N, C-alpha and C positions, 0 to 999 in steps of 0.2 A: 540651412541646418541639415545635418546628415540624418539618415534613417535611424542609425544607432543612437544618435543624440535625442531624436524624437522619442524613441522607445524608452530611454532612460527618464525623460521628462514625464512621459505618461505614467511610468511606473511610480515615480516619486509623487505625482499628483494623486494617484490612487492610494498610496500609503498615507499621504497627508489627510485624505478623506476619512480614513479609518480613525484618525486621531481628532477629528473635528467634533465640535459641540453638536452639529447637526446629526452626524452619524450616531453619536451617543444617545441623543434624544429620541431619534427614530427607533433605534434598537430596543431601548427600554420602554418605549410606548406600547409595544406589542401590536403595532399595526400589522406586522407579518408574524405568522405563527412560527416560521422558520427563519432564524437570523441570517442564514445564507442568502435568502432572497434579496435583501437590501444590499448585502455585500457584493452581489453580482449585478446590481442595477447599473444602467447606462445613463450618464447625465445628458440632458437635452441641450444644455448651454455650457458655457465656460464655467469652470469651478469657481473662479473669483466672483462671477455674477451671482451664482447660486448662494454662496456664503453671504455676500452682501445683502441680497434680497431676504435671506433668512433672518439676519440680524435685525433688519427693519420690521419684517412682517410679524415676527413672533411677539413683538411688543403690542400689537394690535389686539384688542379684546375679542375681536371676531375671528382671530387667527385659528385655522384648522390645519393641523400637521398633516393629516392624511391628504387633504386637498393640495397642500404645498408639495408633497412628495409626488403626487400624480401629475402636477403641472411641470415638475422639473426633472423627472426621471422616467426612463423606460424600464418597466419591471419585467424581468425575464420570466419566461414560462417554463414549467416543468415539461420534460420530454415524456409525453404520455404515449404508451405503446400498448396495443392490444392486438388480438388475432383478427385483424380486419382483412386478411387475405384468404380466409377459409382454409388455412393450412391444416392438413389432416394429421400431421405429426410434428413433434418437437423439432426434428431435424429440418424439415422444410420450413418451419416457422423461423428458426434461427437464420436460415439462408435469406429469408425475406427481411430480417431485421438489419443486416449489415448496412444496406444503403441508408436506413433511417438513423443509425447510430454513427455513420461516417460524417465527418465535418471536413469541409474544404479549407485551404489555407486562409488564415485570418487577415483582416485589415486592421491596422493600428488605430485604436481609439482611446478614449479617456476612461474606459471602464477598468475593472480589476483583471480582465482577461489579458493574459500575455500572449500576443499573436504568434502563431506557428506558421512556418513557411511551407510545410508539407501537410498533406491530408492526414487525418487521424480518426480514431474511434473513441467515443465517449461511452461511459457505462450505461447512462439512461437515468430517468427520473430527475431528481434534484441535481444530479451530477452531469452538468452540461459542458464539462471540460475534460481534457485528458487526465488520467491518473496514472502515476508511475507504475506501481507494482501490479495494479489491475491489468495493465497493458500486456504483460507477459502472458497471463492466463487467457485474455482475449485473443492474443496472437495464436494460441493453440488452435482455436477454432478457425481463425483466418487462414492458418496453414492448411487445415483440412478443407477449406473452401477455395483453395487455389488463389488466395489473396496475399501472396508474399510481398506484393508491391506495397500494401498497407503496413506490413511488418517493417519493411525497410524505411518507409516514410516516418513511422513512429520512432524508430531508432535514431534517424537523423534529427527529428524534432527534439528528442531528449538531449542529444549532444549539443544542439544549438542552444537550448535552455541552459545547459551546463556552462557553455562558453560565456553566456550573458550573466548568469547569476552566481556562478562558482559551484553550483551543485545541480543535480537533477531534482527539481522541487517535487513536493507531494503532488502537485497538479499545476496546470498553467494558469494560475491566478496569482496576483501580486501578494495576496495574504498568505500564500504558501512558500514565499521566497526564503524563509529562514529555516526550513526543514526539508528533508528528503523523505524517502520511504525505503523499505527493504531493497537492497541493491540487486536488481535483476537485469540490468543492461546486458551483462555478459551472457545470461541465459537467452535473451532475445537474439543476440548476435549469433550464438551457437545454433539456435533454431533456424535463423535466416540462412546461415552458411550451408544448411542441408540442401538448399535450392541452387547453390552454385557448384557445379561439378568440379572435382579436384583437378581435372586437367585444364580448367580455365584459370591457370595460375595468375595471369596478369589481373583478371577481374577480381579474383579472390584477394590478391595482395593489396590492390587499391582499396577495396572495401575494408579489409582487415586493418590496414595502416590507420585509416580514419577512425575506426571503432576502437582500436587498441589505445589510441591517444585518449579517447573519451573514457575508456575503462580505467586507465591508469589515473586520470584526473579524479574519477569517482573514488578510486582506492585512496588517493591522497586526501580527499575530502573526509573520509572516515577516519583516516590516521592523523589528521591535522592536530598538532600539539604534542605528538608522541615524544618529540625531542625535548620537550619542556618538563617531562615527568622526572621527578627525583624520588629519592627514598621517602621524602616528606610529603609528596603529593600523590594521592591514590588515583586521581583521575583528572583529565582536562578535556573539555568538550566531549567527544565521542570515544575517547580512548581511556581504558582503565588498566592500571598497573596492578596485576594480581600479586598475591602474597609471595610467590616464588620468583617474581620479577618478569614473568611473561606479560604481554599486552593483549588484552581482548577488548571488545567494543561494547558500547551501550547506545541507546537512543538519546537524543538531545535536541534542544532548540535554543538558539541564542536569545530569543525574545522572552521577556517575563511579563507580557501584557496579555489581556484576554484575546482569544481568537476572534477576529472580525466575523468569521462565518458562524460562530457560536457565541457571540458577544454577550447577549443577555444571559444565556445559560451558564457561561463561565462566571459572570459577576454574581449571579444568584447563588451558585455553588460555593463561591469564595466567601460569601457572607457567613458561612458556617465556621470559618477559621479566623484566627487572629490576623489583624491587618499586616503585621510584620512578616507573616508566613505566606501571604497571598502571592508575591512574586514567584516563590518556589512552586506554589500550586500551579500557577499559569505555565511555568516552564515544564512541569511534569505532565500536565494535561496535553501540552503541545508535543512533548516527546512521545506520549502515548499515541498521538496521531501519526507520528513518524513511523511507529512500529507497524501501522496498518491495522493493528488490533485495537481499534478505538470504540469501546474500551473493554477491558477484561480484568478479572480478579488477579491475573498474573501481575498486574501493576499496582494492586491495592494492598495496603497494610491491613485493612479491614474490608473483606470482600463485599460487605453491605454498605460501604460508605465511599462514594467517589472522591470525597474531599480528602481521603487518606492516600490518594495516588502518589506513588514515589517511583515512577518509571526510571528516573536517572540513577537510582540506587542499584539497578538490576542489570546484570550481564546476561543477555538473552541467548538461548540456544539457537534459535532460528537465524538471528542476525549474524552470529559468528560462523554458522555453517555456510550462509550465503557469501560471507566474505572469504571463507576458505575456498568456496567454489570460484569466486572471482580471482583469487590468487592462482588457482590451478588453471583457469582458462587463460589468464595472462601468460602463464608459463607455456601453455600449449600454443597459443597464438604467436608468441615471440619466437618459439621454436620453428613454427611454420614460416615466419618471416626471416629466419636464419639469424636472429639476434640471440645468440647462445647465452651470453652473459646475463641478459635480462631474464631469459627463460629459467636459468639456474637460480637466480635470485628469488623469483616468485615461487618456485617450487620449494625452496627452503622456508620461505615465509609460510607457505601452506602447511608444511610438515610441522612447524613450530605451533601453528594455530590448532591443527588437528590434535596434537599431543595435549595442548592446554585444555581444549574442549573436553576431551576424555578424562582428564585429570580432575577438573573443577566441576564439570556439569553432569557426569555420570554418578548416579547414586547406587552404591553397592547394596543398600538395604531394600530399596524399592525396585531395583533392577530397571531403572528408567532414567532418562535424562531430565534434569531440572534446571531452571534458571538459578543464577547465583546472586545473592544480595551481598555486594562487596562492602557495604557499610557495616553489616552485621557479621560478615565473614563466613556466611553459611548458605547452603542451598535453600531455595524457597520451597514451601510445601506444595504448591500448585502443580498438578499433573495436567499437561496440555498436549495438544497435537503438535506443538513445536518440537516435541521429542522425535518426530518423524524426520526432521531435517537431517540428522546424522545419517539416516538411511538414504535419503534423497541425494545427499552429496557424497555418500559412500565412505564415511570416516568411522562408522561403527564396525565392530568385529561381527563375525557370524553369530557368536554366542549372544552378544548384545542385541542383535537383530531378532533373534529367537525370543528373547525376553520381551522386547517391544511388541512384536507380533502377538504374543500371548496376551499382553495387556490390552492391546487394541481390540482383539477379538472378544475378550471377556469383560472389559470395562467400558470401552469407548463405543463399540459398535451397537447402534440402536436399530430400530425397525426402518429408519429412513437414511441411514448412513452413519458416519462418525461424528460424535458430539465433540465440541471444541475443547472444553475442559470438563473435569469431573465436578466442578463447582456450579451450583445453581445460584445465579445472582440476577440483578436487574440489568446487568450489562450484556450487550449483544454478542460479545465474543466469549460466551460461557454457555453452559448447558441451559436450556435444551437445544441450542441452535447449532446448526452445521453450516459450513461455508465451503464453496467450491474449491478455492485455492488449497485448503487444507486436505480435502479429499484427494486432490491431485498429488500433493507432496507425499501423502501416506501411500497411495497406490503405487506411484513410481518407486518410492523407497522400498516397498515390499517386493516389487518385481525385480529390483536391482539385486536383492539377496535370494532370489530363487523361489520365493513363495508364489504359489499358483492359485490355490483355492480362495485364500483370504482376499487378495485384491479383487478378484472377480465378484466375490460376495459384496464387498464395499461398493464397487461400481454398480452392480445390479440394484442394490438398495437405494443408492443415490439417484440413479436414473429413474427408478420407479417413483421416487418422491417428486422429482422434477415433472415427470409425466402426469402424475396425479394432480399436482397443483396447476399444471397447464390446462387440464380438462376443466378444473374448477374455475380458474381465473382467466384463461386464455392469455397467459403471460408467463414470462420467465422472471424469477425472483432473485433479489440480491442475496438472500439467505433463506434458510428453511429450518423449521422445527423438526428435527430428526427423531426426537423421542416420541412425538405424537404427530406423525407426518400429515395428518388431516387438518391440523391446526396451522394458522398463519404464524410465522415467527414474530417475536416481540423483542423488546429491550432496546436500549440505546437512546440517542437524542432525537431520533426522527422516525417516521413510519417506514416500514419495509418498502424498498424501492423496486420498481419494475424496470425491465430492460433485457437482460442485464449482462453487460460485457463479459465478466469472468465466468458467470454461470453458463452462458452460451458457449464460450471457448472450451471449458472443461467438459461440458456435456458432449460436444462433438468429438473431442479426443477420446472420451470413454466409449462412445458408440463404435469408434474405429477399433479400439482395443478389444471390446467385447465381440466384435465381428471377426477378429483374427483367430485362426485355428490354434496358433501357439503364441503366447504372450512372451516376448523376448525382452531382455533388459533394455531400458530406454536410454540410460545415460551412456 
């Protein structure tokens, strides 16, 4: 049997596990506080033996489910990190973390882990696997740490996963196989290319040819079904036909089942709604995970009710800006490879998308970019840091950039950095929380349009928050409370995690920018 066949068999066994009565019973039993724990468990024996033993054992009056699980599974441990190196600064501590967060190539087994052929970096805490969009921000720090080898390895891993699954999944777990995350492969390739001198034409071309194939496959994944759209169909999978005929994109997931990694949480939330509507709820909650903003009032009809999630109704600003960037990078890279026809084609795609983003997502009344609810045919009311992506990808006009900068400084900027949205909710991607990836998008976007004081102010406040929490907890956090930076961030399905890949990466990148005499455009 070939290695590829073995991998497919293990993948299927893992997916069958999530549909089993054993998995259902364990997840609803609350043996584990976090559903992800059992979804990541390793079987000690063949699946067929475990299922057969369970069917017999559970009929015994003395049966204990916890004992059965302990006898048949290896339970994964959280990646616990603390300042055990006596690091005097955040910078030196981050450098000490890379070896702890780095994982070597995996061996094939029967767990939910999808094996990777190259080394990679995990975020930390409960996140014991690679995550797609996290890796771009982590790579910012790896680049500053002279670890371009790891950036390349992660790019190659993502392309390998894509070739196996048809998409770059949310992470290298079988339960992520039906969804992706914000498309950042091109950004990682662009970053890595900085380490290959332009005069090394053969080396660059060899790397580019491999990556461009992956980038175009990613583009086709997002545009899948476009050819099926008619005047009578507003959307198919991740493509939305807008009122004037242009196509933009949304987040999606083919599955309408509870997420294995949040199985109990999804089932309990779904009990609030009618049985017939639960499949749509599960799809929308999964699509929210594909966004990376899991979860935010951006996706909710009622910002106080997660059960009202309708992610698939929404054309998001950030997704479409990143797809514009992907189109532009494909055009640029094809030009470098002397494939002129392909270069022109993707440049035209990018221009069409840019025009559509500015037409549908710019709000002339709020002077800000908003998501678009294509079911209602109108912009959503939520104002979020996703509005910085048109600056990051440079599709906004200078006048639009001025308006956004004003809003950021006067509404979003708090004592600890930029708040995620202006809505206070129980969701972690809302006020009062701030997240490293969004600080990066905002700062780079502002620098791209010539702003000098505001990006420095944002970076200084964010770094001060990170350093203050580091002194308190001896650790780097997944997210921060930027309105009250002395408080630990709350919200979401799990406790705030330590590690943390993207916070490490963005922090090192900010230290470099703050140390520069002149901050130049990054894009």
